[in-house]
Each structure stands twice: as structure tokens, then as C-alpha cells.
TILOPA-534298 format. One line per 3 residues: their letters; for each residue y, z, x of N, C-alpha, C. Coordinates in Angstrom, 1 decimal. Layout:
<recs>
A) Y,Z,X,Y,Z,X,Y,Z,X  ...
</recs>
This chain:
<recs>
MRN) -136.0,107.1,174.8,-135.1,106.2,175.8,-134.3,107.1,176.5  -133.4,108.0,175.8,-132.7,108.8,176.6,-133.4,109.5,177.6  -134.4,110.3,177.3,-135.1,110.9,178.4,-135.6,110.1,179.5
GKR) -136.1,108.9,179.1,-136.5,108.1,180.3,-135.3,107.7,181.3  -134.2,107.4,180.6,-133.0,107.1,181.5,-132.6,108.2,182.2  -132.8,109.5,181.6,-132.6,110.6,182.4,-133.2,110.7,183.6
FKL) -134.7,110.6,183.3,-135.6,110.6,184.5,-135.4,109.8,185.6  -135.0,108.6,185.1,-134.8,107.5,186.3,-133.6,108.0,187.0  -132.5,108.4,186.3,-131.1,108.8,186.9,-131.5,110.0,188.1
IGA) -132.3,110.9,187.6,-132.7,112.0,188.4,-133.4,111.7,189.7  -134.3,110.9,189.3,-135.1,110.2,190.5,-134.4,109.3,191.5  -133.4,108.8,190.9,-132.4,108.0,191.9,-131.5,108.9,192.8
CIS) -131.1,110.0,192.2,-130.4,111.0,192.8,-131.2,111.7,193.9  -132.3,112.1,193.6,-133.2,112.7,194.6,-133.4,111.6,195.7  -133.7,110.4,195.5,-133.9,109.4,196.5,-132.7,109.2,197.4
ALL) -131.6,109.4,196.8,-130.4,109.3,197.6,-130.1,110.5,198.6  -130.4,111.5,197.9,-130.4,112.7,198.8,-131.3,112.8,199.9  -132.5,112.2,199.6,-133.3,112.2,200.8,-132.9,111.3,201.9
VLA) -132.4,110.1,201.4,-131.9,109.1,202.4,-130.8,109.8,203.1  -129.8,110.5,202.5,-128.8,111.1,203.2,-129.3,112.2,204.1  -130.3,113.1,203.8,-130.9,114.1,204.6,-131.5,113.4,205.9
SCS) -132.2,112.4,205.6,-132.8,111.7,206.7,-131.7,111.1,207.7  -130.6,110.6,207.2,-129.6,110.0,208.0,-128.9,111.2,208.8  -128.7,112.3,208.1,-128.0,113.6,208.8,-128.8,114.0,209.8
SSL) -130.2,114.1,209.8,-130.9,114.7,210.8,-131.0,113.8,212.1  -130.5,112.6,212.1,-130.5,111.8,213.2,-129.0,111.7,213.9  -128.3,112.4,213.5,-126.8,112.6,214.3,-126.9,113.3,215.5
PEP) -126.3,113.0,216.6,-126.5,113.8,217.8,-125.9,115.1,217.8  -126.7,116.1,218.3,-126.2,117.4,218.3,-125.3,117.7,219.6  -124.0,118.3,219.6,-123.3,118.3,220.8,-124.1,119.5,221.9
EPE) -124.2,119.1,223.1,-124.9,119.9,223.9,-123.9,121.0,224.4  -124.3,122.3,224.6,-123.3,123.2,225.3,-123.0,122.9,226.7  -121.8,123.2,227.1,-121.3,122.9,228.4,-122.0,123.6,229.5
RAP) -122.5,122.9,230.5,-123.1,123.6,231.6,-122.3,124.3,232.5  -122.6,125.5,232.9,-121.9,126.2,233.8,-121.9,125.5,235.2  -120.5,125.4,235.9,-120.6,124.7,237.1,-121.3,125.4,238.3
AAP) -121.9,124.5,239.1,-122.9,125.0,240.1,-122.0,125.7,241.1  -122.6,126.8,241.6,-121.8,127.6,242.6,-121.8,126.7,243.9  -120.6,126.7,244.5,-120.3,126.0,245.8,-121.3,126.3,246.8
APV) -121.8,125.4,247.5,-122.8,125.7,248.8,-122.2,125.7,249.9  -122.8,126.5,251.0,-122.1,126.7,252.3,-121.4,125.3,252.6  -120.4,125.4,253.3,-119.8,124.0,253.9,-120.5,123.4,255.1
LTQ) -121.3,124.2,255.7,-122.2,123.7,256.8,-123.7,124.2,256.8  -124.7,123.3,257.1,-125.8,123.8,257.3,-126.2,124.5,258.7  -127.2,125.2,258.9,-127.4,125.8,260.2,-127.4,124.8,261.4
EQL) -128.0,123.7,261.1,-128.0,122.8,262.1,-126.5,122.1,262.4  -125.8,121.8,261.4,-124.4,121.5,261.5,-123.4,122.4,262.4  -123.8,123.8,261.9,-122.9,124.8,262.6,-123.2,124.9,264.2
AQL) -124.6,124.9,264.4,-125.0,124.9,265.7,-124.5,123.8,266.7  -124.4,122.5,266.1,-123.7,121.4,266.6,-122.3,121.5,266.9  -121.6,122.2,265.8,-120.1,122.3,266.0,-119.9,123.3,267.1
LDE) -120.6,124.5,267.1,-120.4,125.5,268.2,-120.4,125.0,269.7  -121.7,124.0,269.6,-122.1,123.4,270.9,-120.8,122.4,271.4  -120.3,121.7,270.5,-119.1,120.8,270.8,-117.8,121.6,271.2
VEV) -117.6,122.7,270.5,-116.5,123.6,271.0,-116.7,124.0,272.5  -117.8,124.4,272.7,-118.2,125.0,273.9,-118.0,123.7,275.1  -118.5,122.8,274.9,-118.4,121.5,275.8,-116.9,121.3,275.9
QLT) -116.1,121.2,274.9,-114.7,120.9,275.2,-113.9,122.0,275.9  -114.3,123.2,275.6,-113.6,124.4,276.2,-113.9,124.3,277.7  -115.2,124.1,278.1,-115.5,124.1,279.4,-114.9,122.9,280.2
EGD) -114.8,121.8,279.6,-114.1,120.7,280.4,-112.8,121.1,280.7  -111.9,121.7,279.7,-110.6,122.2,279.9,-110.5,123.3,281.0  -111.6,124.2,280.8,-111.5,125.3,281.7,-111.8,124.8,283.3
ISM) -112.6,123.8,283.4,-112.9,123.4,284.7,-111.8,122.7,285.4  -111.0,121.9,284.6,-110.0,121.1,285.1,-108.7,121.8,285.2  -108.6,123.0,284.2,-107.6,123.7,284.1,-106.3,122.9,283.5
NPE) -106.8,122.0,282.7,-105.8,121.0,282.1,-106.0,120.9,280.6  -105.0,121.4,279.8,-105.1,121.6,278.3,-105.5,120.0,277.7  -105.1,119.1,278.2,-105.4,117.6,277.9,-106.8,117.4,277.8
DLG) -107.6,118.3,278.6,-109.2,118.0,278.6,-110.0,118.9,277.6  -109.0,119.5,276.8,-109.7,120.5,275.9,-110.2,119.7,274.6  -109.7,118.7,274.3,-110.2,117.7,273.2,-109.7,118.4,271.8
ERV) -110.1,117.6,270.8,-109.5,117.9,269.4,-110.4,119.2,268.9  -111.2,119.7,269.5,-112.0,120.8,268.8,-111.3,122.2,269.2  -110.2,122.1,269.9,-109.4,123.3,270.3,-108.0,122.9,269.9
AGS) -107.4,123.8,269.0,-106.1,123.5,268.3,-105.5,124.7,268.0  -104.2,124.5,267.5,-103.3,125.7,267.1,-103.0,126.6,268.2  -103.0,128.0,267.7,-102.7,128.9,268.7,-103.8,129.2,269.7
ARE) -105.0,128.8,269.6,-106.0,128.9,270.7,-105.5,127.8,271.7  -105.1,126.6,271.5,-104.8,125.7,272.6,-103.6,126.2,273.1  -102.6,126.7,272.3,-101.5,127.3,272.9,-101.6,128.5,274.0
IRT) -102.4,129.3,273.6,-102.8,130.4,274.5,-103.7,129.9,275.6  -104.5,129.0,275.5,-105.4,128.5,276.7,-104.4,127.9,277.7  -103.5,127.1,277.2,-102.6,126.3,278.0,-101.9,127.3,278.9
AEY) -101.2,128.3,278.3,-100.6,129.5,279.1,-101.4,130.2,280.0  -102.7,130.4,279.7,-103.8,131.0,280.6,-104.0,130.1,281.7  -104.1,128.8,281.6,-104.2,128.0,282.7,-103.2,128.0,283.8
LIE) -102.1,128.1,283.4,-100.8,128.3,284.2,-100.8,129.6,284.9  -101.2,130.6,284.1,-101.2,132.1,284.8,-102.2,132.2,285.8  -103.5,131.7,285.5,-104.6,131.7,286.5,-104.3,130.9,287.6
AAD) -103.7,129.6,287.4,-103.6,128.8,288.6,-102.5,129.5,289.7  -101.6,130.3,289.0,-100.6,131.1,290.0,-101.3,132.4,290.5  -102.2,133.0,289.7,-102.7,134.3,290.2,-104.2,134.4,289.7
PAR) -105.1,134.0,290.5,-106.5,133.9,290.3,-107.1,135.3,289.6  -106.4,136.3,290.0,-106.7,137.6,289.5,-106.5,137.9,288.1  -105.7,136.9,287.4,-105.6,137.0,286.1,-106.3,135.8,285.3
PIT) -107.7,135.8,285.3,-108.4,134.9,284.8,-108.4,134.6,283.3  -108.8,133.4,282.9,-108.6,132.9,281.5,-109.8,133.7,280.6  -109.5,133.9,279.3,-110.4,134.7,278.6,-111.7,134.0,278.3
PLP) -112.8,134.7,278.6,-114.2,134.1,278.4,-114.4,134.1,276.9  -114.9,132.9,276.4,-115.3,132.8,275.0,-116.7,132.5,274.8  -117.7,133.3,274.8,-119.1,133.2,274.8,-119.5,132.2,273.7
RND) -120.5,131.3,273.8,-121.2,130.4,272.8,-122.2,131.3,272.0  -122.9,132.1,272.4,-123.8,132.9,271.7,-123.2,133.8,270.5  -123.6,133.8,269.2,-123.1,134.6,268.2,-124.1,135.6,267.7
SMV) -123.3,136.8,267.3,-124.1,137.9,266.6,-124.0,137.8,265.0  -122.8,137.2,264.6,-122.5,137.1,263.2,-121.7,135.8,262.9  -122.0,135.1,261.9,-121.4,133.8,261.6,-120.9,134.0,259.9
IVP) -119.7,133.8,259.7,-119.3,133.8,258.3,-118.9,132.4,257.9  -119.9,131.7,257.0,-119.6,130.4,256.6,-119.1,130.5,255.1  -118.1,129.7,254.8,-117.5,129.8,253.4,-118.3,128.9,252.5
ATN) -118.5,129.3,251.2,-119.1,128.5,250.2,-117.8,128.0,249.2  -117.6,126.8,249.5,-116.2,126.5,248.8,-116.3,125.0,248.6  -115.5,124.5,247.6,-115.4,123.1,247.6,-113.9,122.7,247.8
EWP) -113.1,123.6,248.3,-111.7,123.3,248.7,-111.5,123.5,250.1  -110.3,123.0,250.6,-109.7,123.1,251.7,-108.3,123.8,251.9  -108.0,124.3,252.9,-108.8,124.4,254.4,-109.9,125.4,254.3
RDI) -110.7,125.0,255.3,-112.1,125.8,255.5,-112.1,126.6,256.6  -112.4,127.8,256.6,-112.5,128.6,257.9,-113.8,129.3,258.2  -114.4,128.9,259.3,-115.6,129.7,259.8,-115.2,130.6,260.8
VVI) -115.8,131.9,260.7,-115.7,133.0,261.5,-116.7,133.2,262.3  -116.7,133.4,263.7,-117.9,133.6,264.7,-117.7,134.9,265.2  -118.6,135.9,265.3,-118.6,137.0,266.1,-119.5,136.8,267.2
TEP) -119.0,136.9,268.5,-119.9,136.3,269.6,-120.5,137.6,270.1  -121.4,137.3,271.0,-122.0,138.2,271.8,-121.0,138.7,272.8  -121.0,139.9,273.4,-120.0,140.2,274.4,-120.1,139.5,275.7
PTD) -119.0,139.1,276.1,-119.1,138.2,277.4,-119.7,139.0,278.5  -120.1,138.4,279.7,-120.8,139.0,280.8,-119.7,140.1,281.3  -120.2,141.1,281.7,-119.5,142.4,282.3,-118.5,142.9,281.2
SQI) -118.7,142.9,280.0,-117.9,143.3,279.0,-118.9,143.7,277.8  -118.4,144.8,276.9,-119.0,145.2,275.9,-118.3,144.8,274.5  -117.4,144.0,274.7,-116.5,143.7,273.6,-116.7,142.3,273.1
PRV) -117.2,142.1,271.8,-117.4,140.8,271.3,-116.1,140.1,270.8  -116.1,138.8,270.9,-115.0,138.0,270.5,-114.9,137.6,269.2  -113.9,137.4,268.6,-113.9,136.8,267.1,-113.3,135.5,267.2
LVL) -114.0,134.4,266.8,-113.3,133.1,266.9,-113.3,132.5,265.5  -112.1,131.8,265.2,-112.1,131.3,263.9,-111.8,129.7,264.1  -112.7,128.9,263.4,-112.7,127.6,263.5,-112.3,127.0,262.1
QQE) -111.2,126.1,262.0,-110.8,125.6,260.8,-110.7,124.2,260.6  -111.0,123.9,259.4,-111.0,122.3,258.9,-109.8,122.4,257.9  -108.7,121.8,258.3,-107.5,121.7,257.5,-107.6,120.9,256.3
TPR) -108.2,119.6,256.4,-108.4,118.7,255.4,-109.7,118.0,255.6  -110.3,117.3,254.5,-111.5,116.5,254.6,-111.5,115.5,255.6  -110.4,115.0,256.2,-110.4,114.0,257.2,-110.3,114.7,258.6
DNF) -110.1,116.1,258.7,-110.0,116.7,260.0,-111.4,117.3,260.4  -111.6,117.2,261.7,-112.7,118.1,262.3,-112.6,119.5,262.3  -113.5,120.3,262.2,-113.3,121.8,262.6,-112.9,121.9,263.9
ALT) -112.0,122.9,264.2,-111.5,123.1,265.4,-111.3,124.7,265.7  -111.4,125.0,266.8,-111.2,126.6,267.2,-109.6,126.7,267.1  -109.2,127.6,266.3,-107.7,127.5,266.2,-107.1,129.0,266.5
LWS) -108.1,130.0,266.6,-107.6,131.4,267.0,-108.8,132.1,267.5  -108.5,133.1,268.4,-109.6,134.0,268.9,-108.9,135.4,269.1  -109.9,136.4,268.8,-109.4,137.9,268.9,-110.7,138.5,269.5
QLL) -110.5,139.9,269.6,-111.7,140.6,270.2,-111.9,141.9,269.2  -113.1,142.3,269.0,-113.2,143.5,268.2,-112.8,144.7,269.2  -112.3,145.8,268.5,-111.9,147.0,269.3,-113.4,147.6,269.7
PGA) -113.1,148.6,270.7,-114.3,149.3,271.0,-114.7,150.2,269.9  -116.0,150.2,269.5,-116.5,151.1,268.4,-116.5,150.4,267.2  -115.7,149.3,266.9,-115.6,148.7,265.6,-116.6,147.8,265.2
SMP) -116.9,147.7,264.0,-118.1,146.9,263.6,-117.7,146.1,262.2  -118.0,145.0,262.0,-117.6,144.3,260.9,-118.5,144.7,259.7  -118.0,144.6,258.5,-118.7,145.1,257.4,-119.7,144.0,257.0
AMP) -120.8,144.4,256.1,-121.7,143.5,255.9,-121.2,142.2,255.1  -121.6,141.0,255.7,-121.1,139.8,255.0,-122.3,139.0,254.6  -122.2,138.0,253.6,-123.4,137.1,253.2,-123.8,136.3,254.5
LPE) -125.1,136.0,254.4,-125.6,135.2,255.5,-125.2,133.6,255.5  -125.0,132.9,256.6,-124.4,131.8,256.5,-125.2,130.9,255.5  -126.4,130.8,255.5,-127.1,130.0,254.4,-126.7,130.4,253.0
EGA) -126.3,131.4,252.8,-125.8,131.8,251.5,-124.3,131.4,251.2  -123.6,131.6,252.2,-122.2,131.3,252.0,-121.4,132.5,251.4  -120.3,132.7,252.1,-119.1,133.7,251.8,-118.2,133.3,250.8
QPL) -117.5,134.1,250.0,-116.5,133.9,249.1,-115.2,133.9,249.8  -114.4,132.7,250.0,-113.2,132.8,250.6,-112.2,133.4,249.6  -111.0,134.0,250.1,-110.1,134.5,249.4,-108.8,133.8,249.5
AAD) -108.1,133.8,248.4,-106.7,133.0,248.4,-105.7,134.2,248.9  -104.6,133.8,249.5,-103.6,134.6,250.1,-103.1,135.7,249.1  -103.1,135.3,247.7,-102.6,136.2,246.7,-103.8,136.9,246.0
AEG) -104.9,136.9,246.5,-106.0,137.4,245.7,-105.8,139.0,245.6  -106.1,139.4,244.5,-105.7,140.8,244.1,-107.1,141.6,244.1  -107.1,143.0,243.9,-108.3,143.8,243.7,-108.4,144.6,245.2
FVV) -107.5,144.5,245.9,-107.4,145.3,247.3,-106.1,146.0,247.5  -106.2,146.8,248.6,-105.1,147.8,248.9,-103.7,146.9,248.9  -103.8,145.9,249.5,-102.8,144.7,249.6,-103.4,143.4,249.5
TPG) -102.9,142.3,249.3,-103.4,140.9,249.2,-103.6,140.6,250.6  -104.5,139.7,250.8,-104.7,139.0,252.2,-103.4,138.5,252.7  -102.5,138.0,252.0,-101.3,137.4,252.4,-100.2,138.4,252.8
EVG) -100.4,139.6,252.2,-99.4,140.5,252.6,-99.7,141.5,253.7  -101.0,141.5,254.3,-101.5,142.5,255.3,-100.6,142.2,256.6  -100.5,141.1,256.9,-99.6,140.8,258.2,-98.3,141.3,258.2
EAF) -97.5,141.0,257.2,-96.1,141.5,257.0,-96.1,143.0,257.0  -97.2,143.6,256.3,-97.1,145.0,256.1,-97.4,145.6,257.5  -98.2,145.0,258.3,-98.4,145.6,259.5,-97.3,145.6,260.7
TDV) -96.3,144.8,260.3,-95.2,144.7,261.1,-94.4,146.1,261.0  -94.4,146.7,259.9,-93.9,148.1,259.8,-94.6,149.0,260.9  -95.8,148.9,261.1,-96.4,149.8,262.2,-96.0,149.3,263.5
LQG) -96.0,147.9,263.8,-95.7,147.5,265.1,-94.2,147.9,265.5  -93.3,147.8,264.5,-91.9,148.3,264.7,-91.7,149.8,264.8  -92.9,150.5,264.6,-92.6,152.0,264.7,-92.0,152.6,263.5
KKA) -92.1,152.0,262.5,-91.3,152.5,261.2,-91.9,153.9,260.8  -90.9,154.7,260.4,-91.3,156.0,259.9,-92.0,156.0,258.6  -93.0,156.7,258.4,-93.7,157.0,257.1,-92.8,157.1,255.9
DAE) -91.7,157.8,256.0,-90.9,158.3,254.9,-89.7,157.4,254.9  -89.7,156.2,255.7,-88.5,155.2,255.4,-88.7,154.4,254.2  -87.6,153.9,253.8,-87.7,153.2,252.5,-88.7,152.0,252.6
DSR) -89.6,151.9,251.6,-90.4,150.6,251.6,-91.5,150.7,252.8  -91.5,151.9,253.5,-92.5,151.8,254.4,-93.9,151.6,254.1  -94.7,150.9,254.8,-96.1,150.8,254.5,-97.0,151.2,255.6
VEL) -96.4,152.0,256.5,-97.2,152.4,257.6,-98.3,153.4,257.3  -98.4,154.1,256.4,-99.4,154.9,255.8,-100.5,154.2,255.2  -100.4,152.9,255.0,-101.6,152.2,254.5,-102.6,151.9,255.5
FAE) -102.3,152.1,256.8,-103.0,151.6,258.1,-103.6,152.9,258.7  -104.8,152.7,259.3,-105.3,153.7,260.3,-104.8,153.4,261.7  -104.8,154.3,262.6,-104.1,154.1,264.0,-104.9,153.0,264.7
DPL) -104.1,152.3,265.5,-104.9,151.2,266.2,-104.1,151.2,267.8  -104.7,151.0,268.8,-104.2,151.1,270.1,-103.0,150.1,270.4  -103.2,148.9,269.8,-102.2,147.9,270.3,-100.7,148.3,269.8
SKA) -100.7,148.5,268.6,-99.2,149.0,268.0,-98.8,150.1,269.0  -99.5,150.9,269.3,-99.1,152.1,269.9,-98.7,151.7,271.4  -99.3,150.8,272.0,-98.9,150.3,273.3,-97.6,149.5,273.2
IQD) -97.4,148.6,272.2,-96.2,147.9,272.0,-95.2,148.7,271.8  -95.3,149.9,271.1,-94.0,150.7,270.9,-93.8,151.6,272.1  -94.7,151.8,272.9,-94.6,152.5,274.2,-93.9,151.6,275.1
EYK) -94.2,150.4,275.2,-93.6,149.4,276.0,-92.2,149.1,275.5  -92.0,149.0,274.3,-90.5,148.8,273.8,-89.6,150.0,274.3  -90.0,151.2,274.2,-89.3,152.3,274.6,-88.9,152.4,276.2
ALK) -89.9,151.9,276.8,-89.8,151.7,278.3,-88.9,150.7,278.7  -89.0,149.5,278.0,-87.9,148.4,278.3,-86.6,148.9,277.8  -86.4,149.5,276.9,-85.0,149.9,276.5,-84.5,150.9,277.5
DGI) -85.2,151.8,278.0,-84.9,152.7,279.1,-84.5,152.0,280.5  -85.3,150.9,280.7,-85.3,150.5,282.0,-84.2,149.5,282.0  -83.7,148.8,280.9,-82.7,147.7,280.9,-81.4,148.3,280.5
SAV) -81.2,149.5,280.2,-79.8,150.1,279.5,-78.8,149.8,280.7  -79.1,150.1,282.0,-78.0,150.0,282.9,-77.5,148.4,283.0  -78.2,147.3,282.7,-77.6,146.2,282.9,-77.7,145.2,281.5
GEV) -78.3,145.8,280.6,-78.2,144.9,279.3,-79.0,145.7,278.1  -79.5,144.8,277.4,-80.2,145.5,276.2,-81.5,144.6,275.7  -82.4,145.0,275.0,-83.4,144.3,274.6,-83.8,144.6,273.0
KKT) -84.3,143.6,272.4,-84.7,143.8,271.0,-86.1,143.0,270.6  -86.8,143.6,269.9,-88.3,143.0,269.6,-88.2,142.7,268.1  -88.5,141.6,267.6,-88.9,141.2,266.4,-90.3,140.8,266.0
FEP) -90.8,141.0,264.9,-92.1,140.5,264.7,-92.1,139.6,263.3  -92.8,138.5,263.5,-92.7,137.4,262.5,-94.3,137.0,262.1  -94.7,137.7,260.9,-96.0,137.4,260.5,-96.3,135.9,260.1
AEE) -97.6,135.4,260.3,-97.9,134.1,259.8,-97.6,133.9,258.3  -97.3,132.7,257.8,-97.0,132.6,256.3,-98.3,132.9,255.5  -99.3,132.4,256.1,-100.6,132.8,255.3,-101.7,133.2,256.3
PVA) -102.6,134.0,255.7,-103.6,134.5,256.8,-104.5,133.3,257.3  -105.0,133.4,258.4,-106.0,132.3,259.2,-107.2,132.2,258.3  -107.8,133.3,257.9,-109.0,133.4,257.3,-109.1,134.6,256.5
AFE) -109.7,134.5,255.2,-110.0,135.9,254.4,-111.2,135.5,253.6  -112.1,136.6,253.7,-113.3,136.5,252.8,-113.7,138.1,252.3  -114.3,138.0,251.3,-114.7,139.1,250.4,-116.0,139.8,251.0
ALQ) -116.0,140.9,251.3,-117.2,141.6,252.0,-118.2,141.9,250.8  -119.4,142.0,251.2,-120.6,142.1,250.3,-120.4,143.5,249.4  -119.9,144.6,250.3,-119.8,145.9,249.6,-118.4,146.2,248.9
GGA) -117.7,145.0,248.9,-116.2,145.2,248.4,-115.2,145.2,249.6  -114.1,145.0,249.2,-113.0,145.0,250.3,-112.9,143.6,250.8  -112.1,143.3,251.8,-111.8,141.9,252.3,-111.7,142.1,253.9
IVI) -112.1,140.9,254.6,-112.0,140.7,255.9,-110.9,139.7,256.0  -109.7,140.0,256.7,-108.6,139.1,256.9,-108.3,139.0,258.4  -108.1,137.8,258.8,-107.7,137.5,260.2,-106.3,136.7,260.1
TSV) -105.5,137.3,260.7,-104.0,136.7,260.8,-103.5,136.8,262.1  -102.2,136.4,262.1,-101.4,136.4,263.3,-100.0,136.9,263.1  -99.4,137.4,264.1,-98.0,137.9,264.1,-97.4,137.5,265.5
SEV) -96.4,136.9,265.3,-95.6,136.5,266.5,-94.6,137.7,267.0  -94.7,138.1,268.3,-93.8,139.2,268.9,-92.8,138.6,269.7  -91.5,138.6,269.5,-90.7,137.9,270.2,-89.7,139.2,270.9
TNF) -89.5,139.0,272.1,-88.6,139.9,272.9,-87.5,139.3,273.5  -86.2,139.6,273.1,-85.0,139.0,273.6,-84.3,140.0,274.4  -83.9,139.6,275.7,-83.3,140.5,276.5,-81.9,139.8,276.7
KIN) -80.9,140.6,276.8,-79.4,140.1,277.1,-79.0,141.0,278.3  -78.5,140.1,279.2,-78.2,140.8,280.5,-76.7,140.8,280.4  -76.1,142.0,280.7,-74.7,142.1,280.7,-73.9,142.1,282.1
SGS) -74.8,142.4,283.0,-74.4,142.6,284.4,-75.6,142.6,285.3  -75.5,142.0,286.4,-76.4,141.9,287.6,-77.5,140.9,287.1  -78.7,141.2,287.4,-79.9,140.4,287.0,-80.9,141.2,286.6
LNV) -82.0,140.5,286.0,-83.3,141.2,285.5,-84.5,140.5,286.0  -85.5,141.3,286.8,-86.7,140.7,287.2,-87.5,140.4,286.1  -88.4,139.3,286.2,-89.2,139.0,285.0,-90.6,139.3,285.5
SSD) -91.3,139.9,284.5,-92.8,140.2,284.8,-93.6,139.1,285.4  -94.7,139.2,286.1,-95.3,138.1,286.7,-95.8,137.0,285.8  -96.4,137.3,284.7,-96.8,136.3,284.0,-95.8,135.6,283.2
AAV) -94.7,136.3,282.8,-93.6,135.4,282.1,-92.9,134.6,283.3  -93.0,135.0,284.5,-92.2,134.2,285.6,-93.1,133.1,285.8  -94.3,133.1,285.6,-95.1,131.7,285.8,-94.7,130.7,284.8
LLD) -94.6,131.2,283.5,-94.1,130.4,282.4,-92.8,130.0,282.4  -91.9,130.9,283.0,-90.4,130.6,283.1,-90.1,129.8,284.4  -91.0,129.9,285.4,-91.0,129.2,286.7,-89.7,129.8,287.4
KES) -89.4,130.9,287.2,-88.3,131.7,288.0,-88.7,133.2,288.0  -88.2,134.0,288.9,-88.7,135.4,288.8,-87.5,136.5,288.5  -86.3,135.9,288.2,-85.3,136.8,287.8,-84.4,135.9,286.8
VTS) -83.6,136.6,285.9,-82.6,135.9,285.1,-81.3,136.7,285.2  -80.2,136.1,285.0,-78.9,136.8,284.9,-78.1,136.9,283.6  -78.8,136.1,282.6,-78.0,135.9,281.3,-78.9,136.4,280.2
ELK) -80.0,135.8,279.9,-80.9,136.2,279.0,-82.3,135.7,279.2  -83.3,136.3,278.4,-84.7,136.1,278.5,-85.3,136.4,277.3  -86.2,135.4,276.8,-86.9,135.4,275.7,-88.5,135.1,276.0
TTH) -89.4,136.2,275.6,-90.8,136.0,275.7,-91.4,136.0,274.4  -92.5,135.3,274.2,-93.2,135.3,272.9,-94.8,135.5,273.2  -95.2,136.7,272.4,-96.6,136.9,272.5,-97.2,136.6,271.1
ELS) -98.4,136.3,271.1,-99.1,135.9,269.8,-100.2,137.2,269.8  -100.0,137.8,268.6,-100.9,138.9,268.3,-101.9,138.2,267.2  -103.2,138.4,267.6,-104.3,138.0,266.8,-105.1,139.0,266.2
LVF) -105.1,139.3,264.8,-105.4,140.5,264.1,-106.5,140.3,263.3  -107.5,141.2,263.3,-108.6,141.3,262.4,-108.6,142.5,261.6  -108.5,142.5,260.1,-108.3,143.6,259.5,-109.5,143.8,258.3
YIP) -109.8,145.0,258.1,-110.7,145.3,256.8,-109.7,146.0,255.8  -109.5,145.3,254.6,-108.7,145.8,253.6,-109.6,146.4,252.6  -109.5,147.7,252.2,-110.4,148.4,251.2,-110.0,147.8,249.8
PAD) -110.9,148.1,248.8,-110.6,147.8,247.3,-109.3,148.5,246.8  -108.8,148.1,246.0,-107.5,148.7,245.4,-107.8,150.2,244.9  -109.1,150.5,244.4,-109.2,151.9,243.9,-109.8,152.6,245.2
SDE) -109.8,152.4,246.3,-110.4,153.2,247.3,-109.3,154.0,248.0  -109.6,155.1,248.5,-108.8,156.1,249.4,-108.8,155.6,250.7  -109.7,154.7,251.3,-109.6,154.4,252.6,-108.3,153.6,253.1
KIT) -108.1,153.6,254.3,-106.9,153.0,254.9,-107.2,151.7,255.4  -106.3,150.8,255.5,-106.7,149.4,256.2,-106.9,149.7,257.7  -108.1,149.0,258.1,-108.6,149.3,259.3,-108.3,148.0,260.2
VLG) -107.8,148.1,261.4,-107.7,147.2,262.4,-109.0,147.1,263.1  -109.7,146.0,262.9,-111.0,145.8,263.4,-110.9,145.2,264.8  -110.1,144.3,265.0,-109.8,143.6,266.2,-108.4,143.2,266.5
ETR) -108.0,142.9,267.9,-106.6,142.5,268.1,-106.6,142.1,269.6  -105.8,141.1,269.7,-105.4,140.7,271.1,-103.9,140.4,271.1  -103.4,140.4,272.3,-101.9,140.1,272.4,-101.7,139.2,273.7
DLT) -101.4,137.9,273.5,-101.4,136.7,274.5,-99.9,136.2,274.7  -99.4,136.3,275.8,-98.2,135.7,276.3,-98.4,134.0,276.0  -97.4,133.5,275.1,-97.5,132.1,274.9,-96.1,131.4,275.3
GAS) -95.1,132.0,275.6,-93.8,131.4,276.0,-92.9,132.3,276.8  -92.0,131.7,277.5,-90.8,132.4,278.1,-89.8,131.5,278.4  -88.7,131.8,278.1,-87.3,130.9,278.4,-86.3,132.0,278.8
GK) -85.4,131.5,279.6,-84.2,132.2,280.1,-83.4,131.5,281.1  -82.4,132.4,281.3,-81.5,131.7,282.5,-80.6,132.8,283.1
</recs>
């Protein structure tokens, strides 16, 4: 009897274990987390073509009427400010025409991102009677905003852009504080003001030696010296340079390094202690007078395109493109 009860008890235990095993096999297995999908380019080829067509139409409307109100919402920021000044200057002197901005492109950088703001960079074909391509930046500030042309520059003679991902693949945008480069994208504009000011390489905290030579900073330094010499008999002059808080656009290049487009405001203040000061022709148009007897302030917008090498590189930061446009003048 005892053996029989023992066999019954063992059989019951085995049955219970089989039931438990059967139950445990039906429990759901946790699935491994899926890697997030890589962001897609923010525009298709068709959307990009439509955008560039709309920018061209609105630019053309403004250029025909020479009225900034006709530019429309596709032209904004410093691009609109510069175009407005150009209309006034050309109206006063047809020999000073507005900057041609071709529609046809030779390279387009389209970001692949889920975030805003979003920046598209267009390298145009050279304008008629020129060998120098323009660099256009179109920005979408928020999801509710349309893309608009906010800045243009031009490549320097002989300069070429590094290889970048195709528009249908999308390029990696960079944050202002992105590391892994000689300087961060957000620092390059401020560092370049050392060059613009003509700071000595051995001066404290000087960053001049980070940059290769460029023609614009040399021209500004020469102009500053000439202004100081020219005004010394009647007054004084001072130039200051204020970099943008953040770069306009920044992307990682295919072979390393970064393309960064940013701006610097160049402000020139004249103080007249005696007599009067004749104003340059373009500034006179914006000021609506040809001379001042007390003070004069002019503002130029420097639109700059940099290539920043990787942090472990021996290369210098290269200025690939730059423009200098008068945007304001005031005085009395």
C-alpha cells in the first residue's frame, strides 16, 4: 500500500510539473528594442525643385519692382536686409547692380534630421559673365514656417566644396557645440574675428594661426589702416566685429571635417572732432546725405563659408567663401 501511494504521489508531482512547464512556455518573451530608424532627408528631389523655383519667382518679383515688399516670405533674414540695401543703391547708381543669384545648382546639401531649425545649402552655377558660384542658405525655423532664403555668399576663386552626401541620402547636420573638429561650429565665427581685427599670432588667446589666409580679412585690415590715416586730421575711427550667436548652417563632410556657414557684423564708427567727413557713395545712399559733421556708423554683413578640419588634423581652417555687404548707415 505504501508503495502504491508513493507511486501515485510521484505521478501527481510529475503531472504538476508538466502543467507548470506548459504554462511557463506560453509566457510572452520580451522583444529586443529596435534601433531607431535613421532620419530621412527633409525634402524629396521634387519638393526641393519646387522650393528653389518659388524662391526664384519671389526674388524676380522683387528685383523687377526694386521693392523689398514684393520679395515675399521666401526671402528673409540677412538676405532680405541685404537685398533691400541693394535696391536703394542700384536705384541711385545703376552701375552698382544687385547681386545675381542663379537658380541652377551644381551641389545641394539637404539635411537628414527630425529636428528644427533645418538648413539647406545650395551651390549655384556661376552667374552670367562670372566664374564664381554663389552659396545660398535656405532655412526652416520651425515646423510651421516655410523654407526661406536667409543668407548668400560666394565661393572664393579656386575654392571647392568637400565631398558631401547626395540630396537623396541626406547630410548630417551639426550642433553649434559639436566636438571632434579644430574648433566647434559655434566657435569659428568668433575665432575668425581675431583675423579680421589683425590680431598678432603671438598675442594672448590669439587664434589667428588656426586659419589659412583669405583675401577679405586682408582687404578689411588695409581699409581700416587707410581710414585711420585719412580721418586723423578731423577725428577718429573704430571697427568692431560681432559674430552671430550660432552658425547659420553646419554639416559633417563625407571625408571628415565640417562645413560651417555663419555671419559676422562689421560695425565702423567715425567720430568727427572738427570740420566734416565725406561719406562713401553707397553709405551716402542709405544715409541720404553726402557728409556728416559729428558721427557716422556703417554696418556690413560678412557672410562666411568655412571648412573646419578634424581635431587630429594638421590642416588650417579654410575660408571657402565670403561676401561683405553694406546693410546700414546712420550719422549726423
